[in-house]
Each structure stands twice: as structure tokens, then as C-alpha cells.
Backbone as CSV, one residue per row, in Angstrom:
resi,resn,N_x,N_y,N_z,CA_x,CA_y,CA_z,C_x,C_y,C_z
1,MET,33.757,9.718,-16.949,34.233,8.570,-17.696,34.697,8.977,-19.089
2,VAL,34.089,9.996,-19.710,34.462,10.432,-21.052,35.895,10.944,-21.063
3,LYS,36.259,11.764,-20.055,37.610,12.302,-19.989,38.632,11.185,-19.840
4,ARG,38.280,10.207,-19.050,39.186,9.091,-18.841,39.398,8.329,-20.146
5,PHE,38.354,8.123,-20.905,38.452,7.424,-22.180,39.376,8.172,-23.142
6,LEU,39.359,9.497,-23.110,40.177,10.283,-24.026,41.668,10.120,-23.753
7,LYS,42.039,9.685,-22.592,43.428,9.574,-22.204,44.028,8.200,-22.501
8,ILE,43.221,7.257,-22.895,43.733,5.912,-23.121,43.669,5.557,-24.579
9,SER,44.281,4.410,-24.953,44.404,4.022,-26.353,43.075,3.675,-26.969
10,ILE,43.056,3.681,-28.323,41.831,3.412,-29.049,41.346,1.998,-28.816
11,SER,42.292,1.067,-28.636,41.885,-0.328,-28.407,41.160,-0.469,-27.089
12,VAL,41.636,0.230,-26.070,40.985,0.185,-24.764,39.618,0.835,-24.831
13,ILE,39.529,1.920,-25.619,38.244,2.598,-25.793,37.221,1.643,-26.393
14,MET,37.672,0.896,-27.395,36.763,-0.042,-28.046,36.319,-1.123,-27.076
15,ALA,37.254,-1.587,-26.246,36.894,-2.606,-25.261,35.885,-2.059,-24.269
16,ALA,36.109,-0.811,-23.852,35.183,-0.179,-22.911,33.822,-0.009,-23.532
17,ALA,33.810,0.311,-24.836,32.541,0.487,-25.540,31.754,-0.810,-25.557
18,VAL,32.480,-1.920,-25.750,31.818,-3.230,-25.745,31.213,-3.512,-24.380
19,THR,32.030,-3.194,-23.337,31.537,-3.396,-21.966,30.322,-2.538,-21.692
20,ALA,30.383,-1.258,-22.115,29.258,-0.350,-21.913,28.023,-0.858,-22.621
21,CYS,28.239,-1.394,-23.818,27.112,-1.930,-24.586,26.478,-3.090,-23.849
22,SER,27.367,-3.946,-23.254,26.876,-5.088,-22.496,26.077,-4.632,-21.289
23,MET,26.612,-3.597,-20.601,25.908,-3.066,-19.431,24.573,-2.475,-19.831
24,LYS,24.553,-1.806,-20.986,23.298,-1.219,-21.470,22.280,-2.302,-21.739
25,GLN,22.776,-3.435,-22.321,21.867,-4.541,-22.585,21.325,-5.115,-21.289
26,ASP,22.228,-5.202,-20.244,21.778,-5.704,-18.949,20.729,-4.799,-18.355
27,ASN,20.979,-3.457,-18.438,20.011,-2.504,-17.905,18.692,-2.599,-18.652
28,THR,18.814,-2.772,-19.984,17.595,-2.917,-20.780,16.813,-4.144,-20.352
29,ALA,17.544,-5.232,-20.069,16.894,-6.461,-19.622,16.198,-6.252,-18.281
30,GLU,16.875,-5.489,-17.361,16.274,-5.214,-16.054,15.012,-4.378,-16.217
31,HIS,15.107,-3.357,-17.065,13.945,-2.499,-17.286,12.811,-3.288,-17.924
32,SER,13.180,-4.194,-18.844,12.175,-5.019,-19.502,11.480,-5.932,-18.506
33,ALA,12.280,-6.510,-17.584,11.716,-7.394,-16.570,10.766,-6.627,-15.658
34,ALA,11.188,-5.401,-15.264,10.341,-4.574,-14.408,9.050,-4.206,-15.126
35,ARG,9.192,-3.875,-16.433,8.005,-3.533,-17.210,7.063,-4.725,-17.342
36,ASN,7.643,-5.911,-17.553,6.817,-7.110,-17.672,6.087,-7.402,-16.373
37,ARG,6.790,-7.173,-15.225,6.146,-7.393,-13.932,4.967,-6.454,-13.752
38,SER,5.193,-5.181,-14.124,4.125,-4.189,-14.003,2.938,-4.558,-14.885
39,GLU,3.237,-4.996,-16.119,2.158,-5.373,-17.035,1.414,-6.592,-16.514
40,GLU,2.168,-7.542,-15.937,1.528,-8.736,-15.378,0.612,-8.379,-14.224
41,MET,1.113,-7.480,-13.338,0.298,-7.057,-12.209,-0.933,-6.318,-12.680
42,ASN,-0.785,-5.504,-13.740,-1.933,-4.789,-14.279,-2.980,-5.752,-14.814
43,LEU,-2.521,-6.796,-15.498,-3.445,-7.786,-16.047,-4.151,-8.524,-14.923
44,GLN,-3.389,-8.880,-13.875,-3.989,-9.568,-12.741,-5.010,-8.676,-12.049
45,THR,-4.636,-7.406,-11.877,-5.538,-6.480,-11.212,-6.816,-6.282,-12.011
46,LYS,-6.668,-6.161,-13.329,-7.840,-5.968,-14.174,-8.744,-7.197,-14.184
47,SER,-8.158,-8.361,-13.888,-8.959,-9.573,-13.904,-9.543,-9.899,-12.535
48,ALA,-9.297,-9.024,-11.549,-9.833,-9.250,-10.214,-11.350,-9.327,-10.268
49,ILE,-11.898,-10.172,-9.433,-13.337,-10.370,-9.417,-14.050,-9.053,-9.152
50,SER,-15.110,-8.791,-9.881,-15.905,-7.582,-9.733,-15.056,-6.319,-9.851
51,PRO,-14.819,-5.841,-11.069,-14.007,-4.634,-11.265,-14.505,-3.440,-10.461
52,GLU,-15.803,-3.388,-10.204,-16.336,-2.262,-9.441,-16.004,-2.379,-7.961
53,GLU,-15.850,-3.593,-7.467,-15.493,-3.816,-6.072,-14.412,-4.894,-6.001
54,PRO,-13.209,-4.571,-6.465,-12.128,-5.558,-6.503,-11.693,-5.988,-5.108
55,GLN,-11.160,-7.189,-5.051,-10.662,-7.737,-3.794,-9.151,-7.917,-3.868
56,PHE,-8.494,-7.742,-2.713,-7.044,-7.871,-2.645,-6.636,-8.612,-1.384
57,ASP,-5.573,-9.384,-1.482,-4.963,-10.015,-0.317,-3.779,-9.180,0.126
58,ILE,-3.841,-8.685,1.358,-2.727,-7.953,1.953,-1.943,-8.969,2.779
59,VAL,-0.800,-9.367,2.274,-0.003,-10.413,2.920,0.977,-9.767,3.901
60,THR,0.813,-10.051,5.188,1.657,-9.452,6.227,2.493,-10.522,6.927
61,ASP,3.391,-10.070,7.788,4.209,-10.991,8.568,3.365,-11.855,9.498
62,LEU,2.180,-11.383,9.845,1.332,-12.111,10.801,0.145,-12.814,10.147
63,GLY,0.065,-12.768,8.832,-1.037,-13.442,8.145,-1.593,-12.586,7.027
64,THR,-2.594,-13.125,6.354,-3.171,-12.459,5.185,-4.535,-11.859,5.489
65,ILE,-4.708,-10.623,5.064,-5.974,-9.904,5.233,-6.574,-9.704,3.843
66,ARG,-7.783,-10.180,3.653,-8.452,-9.969,2.365,-9.419,-8.796,2.485
67,VAL,-9.312,-7.861,1.547,-10.159,-6.674,1.585,-10.937,-6.526,0.280
68,LYS,-12.040,-5.841,0.390,-12.856,-5.488,-0.775,-12.973,-3.974,-0.818
69,LEU,-12.778,-3.388,-1.999,-12.908,-1.947,-2.166,-14.313,-1.598,-2.641
70,TYR,-14.796,-0.414,-2.288,-16.172,-0.020,-2.579,-16.319,0.707,-3.918
71,ARG,-17.395,0.422,-4.596,-17.715,1.131,-5.845,-18.115,2.580,-5.569
72,GLU,-18.585,2.844,-4.349,-19.038,4.196,-4.008,-17.892,5.194,-3.830
73,THR,-16.674,4.706,-3.770,-15.510,5.586,-3.608,-14.510,5.308,-4.744
74,PRO,-14.881,5.623,-5.970,-14.067,5.244,-7.136,-12.677,5.867,-7.184
75,LYS,-12.530,7.097,-6.687,-11.204,7.726,-6.725,-10.222,6.973,-5.829
76,HIS,-10.663,6.627,-4.637,-9.813,5.876,-3.709,-9.595,4.451,-4.215
77,ARG,-10.638,3.836,-4.726,-10.522,2.474,-5.266,-9.496,2.424,-6.393
78,ASP,-9.648,3.303,-7.374,-8.768,3.274,-8.543,-7.326,3.601,-8.167
79,ASN,-7.151,4.485,-7.206,-5.803,4.823,-6.757,-5.140,3.611,-6.102
80,PHE,-5.879,2.900,-5.253,-5.345,1.722,-4.579,-4.966,0.659,-5.606
81,VAL,-5.842,0.451,-6.590,-5.578,-0.531,-7.646,-4.281,-0.189,-8.375
82,ARG,-4.094,1.084,-8.694,-2.891,1.499,-9.416,-1.643,1.282,-8.575
83,LEU,-1.695,1.658,-7.302,-0.533,1.487,-6.435,-0.163,0.012,-6.291
84,VAL,-1.173,-0.833,-6.168,-0.908,-2.270,-6.072,-0.228,-2.773,-7.337
85,SER,-0.701,-2.312,-8.498,-0.121,-2.761,-9.773,1.345,-2.360,-9.902
86,GLU,1.740,-1.317,-9.164,3.126,-0.842,-9.197,3.983,-1.475,-8.100
87,GLY,3.375,-2.299,-7.240,4.116,-2.880,-6.133,4.453,-1.868,-5.055
88,PHE,3.683,-0.781,-4.998,3.973,0.342,-4.100,4.012,-0.089,-2.635
89,TYR,3.100,-0.978,-2.230,2.987,-1.335,-0.817,3.938,-2.441,-0.379
90,ASP,4.609,-3.078,-1.307,5.500,-4.182,-0.959,6.638,-3.690,-0.070
91,GLY,6.699,-4.192,1.166,7.793,-3.843,2.068,7.507,-2.751,3.075
92,VAL,6.346,-2.077,2.981,6.039,-1.054,3.990,5.674,-1.741,5.297
93,ILE,5.710,-1.000,6.397,5.368,-1.569,7.697,4.118,-0.891,8.262
94,PHE,3.549,-1.518,9.281,2.484,-0.880,10.054,3.196,0.036,11.048
95,HIS,3.189,1.330,10.749,3.973,2.271,11.544,3.209,2.879,12.714
96,ARG,1.898,2.672,12.760,1.096,3.215,13.866,0.043,2.182,14.246
97,VAL,0.140,1.682,15.457,-0.751,0.612,15.914,-1.280,0.967,17.296
98,ILE,-2.592,1.047,17.431,-3.209,1.382,18.709,-4.272,0.330,19.021
99,ASP,-3.984,-0.512,19.988,-4.923,-1.567,20.377,-6.216,-0.938,20.880
100,GLY,-7.341,-1.453,20.402,-8.630,-0.879,20.773,-9.011,0.296,19.904
101,PHE,-8.300,0.483,18.790,-8.583,1.600,17.902,-8.390,1.187,16.437
102,MET,-7.142,1.231,15.933,-6.885,0.897,14.531,-5.410,0.581,14.302
103,VAL,-5.104,0.072,13.090,-3.718,-0.165,12.677,-3.506,0.576,11.359
104,GLN,-2.367,1.263,11.236,-2.127,2.132,10.082,-0.854,1.748,9.334
105,THR,-0.889,1.893,8.008,0.235,1.532,7.162,0.195,2.352,5.867
106,GLY,1.079,2.009,4.921,1.037,2.643,3.610,2.027,3.752,3.359
107,ASP,2.933,4.006,4.322,3.927,5.064,4.141,5.180,4.467,3.488
108,PRO,5.538,4.905,2.267,6.716,4.341,1.592,8.025,4.628,2.308
109,LEU,8.064,5.662,3.159,9.286,5.976,3.892,9.651,4.873,4.880
110,THR,8.676,4.056,5.273,8.939,3.001,6.259,9.744,1.847,5.673
111,LYS,10.031,1.908,4.382,10.905,0.901,3.780,12.371,1.196,4.095
112,ASP,12.643,2.385,4.602,14.014,2.831,4.873,14.173,3.142,6.359
113,PRO,14.809,2.247,7.127,14.975,2.463,8.575,15.681,3.761,8.924
114,SER,16.509,4.286,8.027,17.231,5.528,8.323,16.295,6.730,8.361
115,LYS,15.062,6.544,7.877,14.091,7.633,7.860,12.998,7.441,8.918
116,SER,13.335,6.696,9.955,12.331,6.362,10.975,11.712,7.598,11.616
117,HIS,12.488,8.686,11.678,11.968,9.921,12.279,10.896,10.580,11.401
118,LEU,10.770,10.111,10.162,9.788,10.676,9.235,8.593,9.750,9.000
119,TYR,8.599,8.603,9.655,7.501,7.663,9.448,6.153,8.345,9.727
120,GLY,5.222,8.124,8.821,3.897,8.715,8.962,3.719,9.976,8.137
121,THR,4.799,10.436,7.509,4.723,11.671,6.714,4.832,11.416,5.218
122,GLY,5.120,10.189,4.822,5.369,9.895,3.417,4.133,9.570,2.603
123,GLY,4.315,9.563,1.288,3.228,9.248,0.368,3.724,9.314,-1.057
124,PRO,2.836,9.197,-2.016,3.235,9.230,-3.425,3.385,10.630,-3.997
125,GLY,3.122,11.649,-3.183,3.297,13.021,-3.661,2.011,13.707,-4.086
126,TYR,0.883,13.135,-3.736,-0.406,13.760,-4.075,-1.450,13.341,-3.042
127,THR,-2.576,14.003,-3.048,-3.694,13.649,-2.178,-4.907,13.282,-3.043
128,ILE,-5.934,12.751,-2.388,-7.148,12.324,-3.086,-8.332,13.076,-2.485
129,PRO,-9.201,13.643,-3.301,-10.371,14.340,-2.768,-11.212,13.412,-1.885
130,ALA,-11.754,13.959,-0.815,-12.587,13.163,0.095,-13.786,12.591,-0.653
131,GLU,-14.178,11.377,-0.289,-15.362,10.736,-0.851,-16.217,10.196,0.311
132,PHE,-16.770,11.111,1.079,-17.566,10.711,2.230,-18.908,10.127,1.791
133,ASN,-19.347,9.116,2.511,-20.628,8.464,2.238,-21.188,8.006,3.575
134,THR,-22.347,8.503,3.930,-22.907,8.194,5.253,-23.195,6.711,5.443
135,ALA,-23.305,5.980,4.339,-23.572,4.537,4.435,-22.301,3.740,4.714
136,LEU,-21.151,4.372,4.540,-19.875,3.693,4.736,-19.265,4.175,6.050
137,THR,-19.360,3.347,7.065,-18.959,3.750,8.409,-17.703,3.014,8.883
138,HIS,-17.204,3.462,10.021,-16.010,2.864,10.615,-16.364,1.621,11.433
139,LYS,-16.923,0.631,10.776,-17.187,-0.643,11.434,-15.874,-1.415,11.557
140,LYS,-15.885,-2.484,12.335,-14.663,-3.271,12.479,-14.248,-3.801,11.112
141,GLY,-12.983,-3.624,10.788,-12.482,-4.087,9.508,-12.602,-3.069,8.394
142,ALA,-13.178,-1.895,8.688,-13.292,-0.860,7.655,-11.904,-0.400,7.232
143,LEU,-11.758,-0.174,5.934,-10.519,0.321,5.348,-10.719,1.805,5.078
144,ALA,-9.904,2.654,5.664,-10.094,4.101,5.522,-8.770,4.794,5.239
145,ALA,-8.871,5.936,4.565,-7.676,6.690,4.181,-7.232,7.618,5.304
146,ALA,-5.948,7.609,5.594,-5.389,8.562,6.547,-5.302,9.928,5.860
147,ARG,-5.094,10.970,6.640,-4.961,12.307,6.053,-4.308,13.246,7.045
148,ARG,-3.930,14.425,6.569,-3.395,15.462,7.436,-4.536,16.108,8.211
149,GLY,-4.192,16.810,9.283,-5.193,17.434,10.130,-5.950,18.558,9.448
150,ASP,-7.073,18.949,10.046,-7.954,19.954,9.453,-7.274,21.299,9.216
151,ALA,-6.404,21.709,10.119,-5.776,23.028,9.996,-4.971,23.144,8.701
152,ALA,-4.265,22.073,8.361,-3.455,22.076,7.140,-4.196,21.495,5.949
153,ASN,-5.387,20.959,6.226,-6.118,20.233,5.191,-7.627,20.425,5.370
154,PRO,-8.122,21.640,5.191,-9.535,21.930,5.454,-10.511,21.142,4.581
155,LYS,-10.066,20.694,3.419,-10.951,19.902,2.540,-10.957,18.423,2.905
156,LYS,-10.176,18.071,3.912,-10.100,16.691,4.404,-9.695,15.708,3.299
157,GLU,-8.776,16.153,2.450,-8.308,15.281,1.379,-7.460,14.147,1.949
158,SER,-7.567,12.997,1.331,-6.900,11.797,1.826,-5.448,11.711,1.390
159,SER,-4.654,11.020,2.186,-3.292,10.685,1.786,-3.354,9.866,0.505
160,GLY,-2.334,10.014,-0.338,-2.318,9.260,-1.576,-2.059,7.778,-1.393
161,SER,-1.548,7.369,-0.207,-1.238,5.952,-0.023,-1.491,5.415,1.379
162,GLN,-1.410,6.257,2.412,-1.569,5.745,3.771,-3.038,5.434,4.076
163,PHE,-3.240,4.307,4.727,-4.585,3.909,5.116,-4.539,3.191,6.463
164,TYR,-5.694,3.061,7.084,-5.787,2.331,8.347,-6.962,1.379,8.290
165,ILE,-6.914,0.391,9.160,-7.984,-0.606,9.254,-8.526,-0.561,10.668
166,VAL,-9.832,-0.428,10.789,-10.492,-0.294,12.093,-10.426,-1.610,12.862
167,GLN,-9.949,-1.507,14.108,-9.955,-2.687,14.982,-11.116,-2.643,15.969
168,ASP,-11.479,-1.453,16.427,-12.582,-1.312,17.372,-13.603,-0.316,16.828
169,GLU,-14.768,-0.822,16.494,-15.807,0.006,15.881,-16.282,1.128,16.798
170,GLU,-16.471,0.820,18.061,-17.000,1.821,18.987,-16.062,3.015,19.131
171,ASN,-14.775,2.739,19.268,-13.818,3.826,19.464,-13.512,4.593,18.180
172,CYS,-13.830,3.990,17.031,-13.558,4.663,15.756,-14.792,5.342,15.155
173,SER,-15.949,5.171,15.779,-17.185,5.731,15.220,-17.119,7.249,15.112
174,GLN,-16.313,7.878,15.971,-16.160,9.342,15.945,-15.513,9.833,14.647
175,LEU,-14.915,8.914,13.882,-14.228,9.279,12.651,-15.147,9.302,11.438
176,ASP,-16.398,8.843,11.609,-17.345,8.854,10.490,-17.524,10.277,9.973
177,GLY,-17.439,10.430,8.657,-17.604,11.741,8.062,-16.372,12.619,8.137
178,GLU,-15.315,12.103,8.731,-14.068,12.853,8.856,-12.958,12.257,7.996
179,TYR,-13.009,10.949,7.812,-12.024,10.223,7.015,-12.771,9.326,6.039
180,THR,-12.280,9.233,4.802,-12.965,8.455,3.778,-12.788,6.963,3.995
181,VAL,-13.904,6.259,4.154,-13.915,4.799,4.219,-14.099,4.292,2.791
182,PHE,-13.166,3.459,2.319,-13.236,3.042,0.925,-13.192,1.528,0.716
183,GLY,-13.285,0.769,1.801,-13.293,-0.681,1.666,-13.498,-1.350,3.008
184,GLU,-13.432,-2.675,3.006,-13.611,-3.420,4.248,-12.892,-4.765,4.173
185,VAL,-12.564,-5.285,5.342,-11.963,-6.616,5.442,-13.074,-7.651,5.297
186,ILE,-12.880,-8.616,4.417,-13.863,-9.691,4.271,-13.299,-11.025,4.770
187,SER,-12.019,-11.059,5.069,-11.406,-12.251,5.642,-10.107,-11.849,6.324
188,GLY,-9.945,-12.277,7.580,-8.712,-11.973,8.296,-8.850,-10.950,9.405
189,LEU,-10.049,-10.823,9.968,-10.213,-9.896,11.090,-9.326,-10.285,12.266
190,ASP,-9.055,-11.568,12.403,-8.186,-12.021,13.489,-6.749,-11.522,13.300
191,ILE,-6.353,-11.300,12.050,-5.014,-10.773,11.794,-4.925,-9.321,12.260
192,ILE,-6.009,-8.587,12.076,-6.050,-7.192,12.565,-5.872,-7.188,14.083
193,ASP,-6.565,-8.092,14.778,-6.443,-8.169,16.230,-5.023,-8.553,16.647
194,ARG,-4.394,-9.440,15.898,-3.024,-9.855,16.215,-2.047,-8.689,16.044
195,ILE,-2.235,-7.910,14.997,-1.366,-6.750,14.779,-1.578,-5.718,15.892
196,ALA,-2.851,-5.488,16.222,-3.168,-4.488,17.248,-2.618,-4.869,18.621
197,ALA,-2.427,-6.160,18.848,-2.009,-6.638,20.166,-0.496,-6.629,20.381
198,VAL,0.295,-6.298,19.356,1.749,-6.349,19.517,2.237,-5.223,20.420
199,GLU,3.421,-5.404,20.962,4.018,-4.385,21.823,4.424,-3.170,20.989
200,THR,4.114,-1.981,21.486,4.451,-0.742,20.780,5.235,0.190,21.705
201,ASP,5.898,1.187,21.095,6.625,2.160,21.893,5.750,3.383,22.142
202,ARG,6.341,4.439,22.663,5.566,5.629,23.029,5.000,6.366,21.817
203,ARG,5.505,6.028,20.618,5.003,6.643,19.393,3.950,5.770,18.714
204,ASP,3.508,4.727,19.420,2.524,3.767,18.894,3.093,2.960,17.727
205,ARG,4.406,2.822,17.696,5.060,2.056,16.643,5.433,0.674,17.196
206,PRO,5.099,-0.393,16.482,5.465,-1.730,16.958,6.967,-1.836,17.242
207,VAL,7.314,-2.466,18.350,8.713,-2.642,18.718,9.418,-3.507,17.677
208,GLU,8.723,-4.509,17.172,9.236,-5.328,16.077,8.405,-5.036,14.837
209,ASP,9.082,-4.703,13.747,8.386,-4.308,12.524,7.447,-5.401,12.014
210,ILE,6.280,-4.966,11.572,5.316,-5.857,10.916,5.161,-5.347,9.494
211,HIS,5.586,-6.128,8.549,5.612,-5.709,7.151,4.378,-6.153,6.373
212,ILE,4.078,-5.368,5.358,3.231,-5.861,4.276,4.203,-6.461,3.267
213,LYS,4.170,-7.768,3.121,5.079,-8.418,2.184,4.696,-8.071,0.750
214,THR,3.409,-8.136,0.477,2.901,-7.773,-0.839,1.391,-7.618,-0.761
215,VAL,0.827,-6.967,-1.760,-0.624,-6.884,-1.923,-0.921,-7.422,-3.318
216,LYS,-1.794,-8.401,-3.402,-2.064,-9.007,-4.698,-3.563,-9.109,-4.951
217,PRO,-3.966,-8.906,-6.191,-5.390,-8.969,-6.528,-5.922,-10.388,-6.420
218,VAL,-7.169,-10.499,-6.008,-7.847,-11.795,-5.944,-8.586,-11.979,-7.261
219,VAL,-8.248,-13.031,-7.974,-8.841,-13.247,-9.293,-10.056,-14.154,-9.213
220,SER,-10.815,-14.184,-10.278,-12.017,-15.012,-10.358,-11.694,-16.447,-9.985
221,GLY,-12.560,-17.026,-9.168,-12.366,-18.392,-8.724,-11.762,-18.466,-7.346
222,ASP,-11.026,-17.413,-6.945,-10.406,-17.376,-5.626,-11.112,-16.417,-4.679
223,ALA,-11.958,-15.572,-5.228,-12.578,-14.529,-4.421,-13.650,-15.068,-3.503
224,ASP,-13.739,-14.466,-2.319,-14.829,-14.738,-1.397,-15.971,-13.828,-1.793
225,LYS,-17.035,-14.394,-2.326,-18.124,-13.592,-2.870,-19.210,-13.308,-1.842
226,SER,-19.064,-13.868,-0.639,-20.113,-13.687,0.339,-20.202,-12.272,0.858
227,GLY,-19.011,-11.596,0.913,-18.985,-10.229,1.437,-19.068,-10.178,2.942
228,ASP,-19.087,-11.355,3.610,-19.186,-11.391,5.056,-17.789,-11.396,5.662
229,ALA,-17.576,-10.518,6.613,-16.299,-10.496,7.283,-16.164,-11.724,8.161
230,LYS,-15.017,-12.400,8.076,-14.819,-13.588,8.890,-13.324,-13.720,9.127
231,THR,-12.960,-14.617,10.029,-11.555,-14.849,10.309,-11.075,-16.051,9.526
232,GLU,-9.752,-16.138,9.398,-9.152,-17.271,8.690,-8.624,-18.274,9.683
């Protein structure tokens, strides 16, 4: 654009400068709006009931799942809180669904259909150290971090964003001590069953995409304080 400006008259250059200034102001406004959204989400997240065990609503195409994160797994908890504040999960799909086992999501690549061959490999670019706790098991509704296999990941470090929710406790009990459990569903177990029951292809991917529309913190006054898993 600079070379082009040098070839035209000074009056046109000035007009272009005004336009560029206007565009810069528009971009500044967009960046400001994005920053305000992030700050708002941060404030909402910080005000979530029980900072040590915050609750979140995972809003999907098939209904809302309310989860509680554990104080015993602070690295995973804090990472999830940060990703939510950034809107990281908005628009991802459940890319791996196995009825009688679990449903998996959290891969940012699933926002782009052209990258379907890479689904299940994406993340924020980092891993999280394992936080195993024998008291936190793969019960129905358990929230656990996905990870790469042992050969490539001997420390069993968790994916920075991908997670799964247990649908069948008996079939997932073998995963105890192998994958970090960092939360649980406290409302919406029926939504997990609905997701698990959808038609899938040979790659265990739903034939029709099921999205996470958004994940939002549950603030004081709206939180279910009972801690009992139930359906909506």
C-alpha cells in the first residue's frame, strides 16, 4: 500500500490517511470490545460461587450441563477457569462419543470443518502436570482431562484443553489413576446420556455435530450448593 500511495497525488494520500485513521479507530473499537468482554468474563468467573470449587454451565446443542471443579486439582481447575474467561470453548464440538463409556470435547480445531482430519489433536499449545488423587474416581459425570498415550507421554500429563465426561462408571473405572479427574457434573447427567446416544461414525464422531455453545460461570445465588448430581 505504501508504494501505491507514492504514485498518487498528495490530496489522495491525505484522503487515504483519513480512511486509514478511521479504520484504525474501528480496529481499536473492536479490540476494546474484545478486551471488555474478556474483563467481564474474568469478573464473572472470579465471582463464581466457591472460588476453590467453582461451578460452570456448559451450554450444548442438547442442553446445559452444570459442573463443579475440585479444589484438590488446582492446576486443572485454574486452567479451565482461564480458558473459560477467554471464550476458548465457545463453538467446539464433541468430537469423540462412545455410548456406554464417555463423551469428549475441548479441541479448538473442531471449530474449523476443513481440519476434520485433525480432530482430537488440538489444544492451546501446552500440557498440564498430572494431579492424580485416589479419592477422585471415574464415577458417572466425572470430568477428566484427556491426554496423549503413555509412549509419547510417560508423565501422563494432561491436554491443555481437551476433557471428557464419564457416562458409564463401570466401563471407565479402569481409567482411575491414569487420567486426572478434576471435576464432576452436578446437574445435567441426562444431557450426557443424550449426547452419548447420538449416531456416530466409525471414528466415534457424531454424524451431526454437537456444539458447546458457551461455557459460563455460575455466580452466587444461581449455584446448586447441594453437590448432588441430578438431572434437569
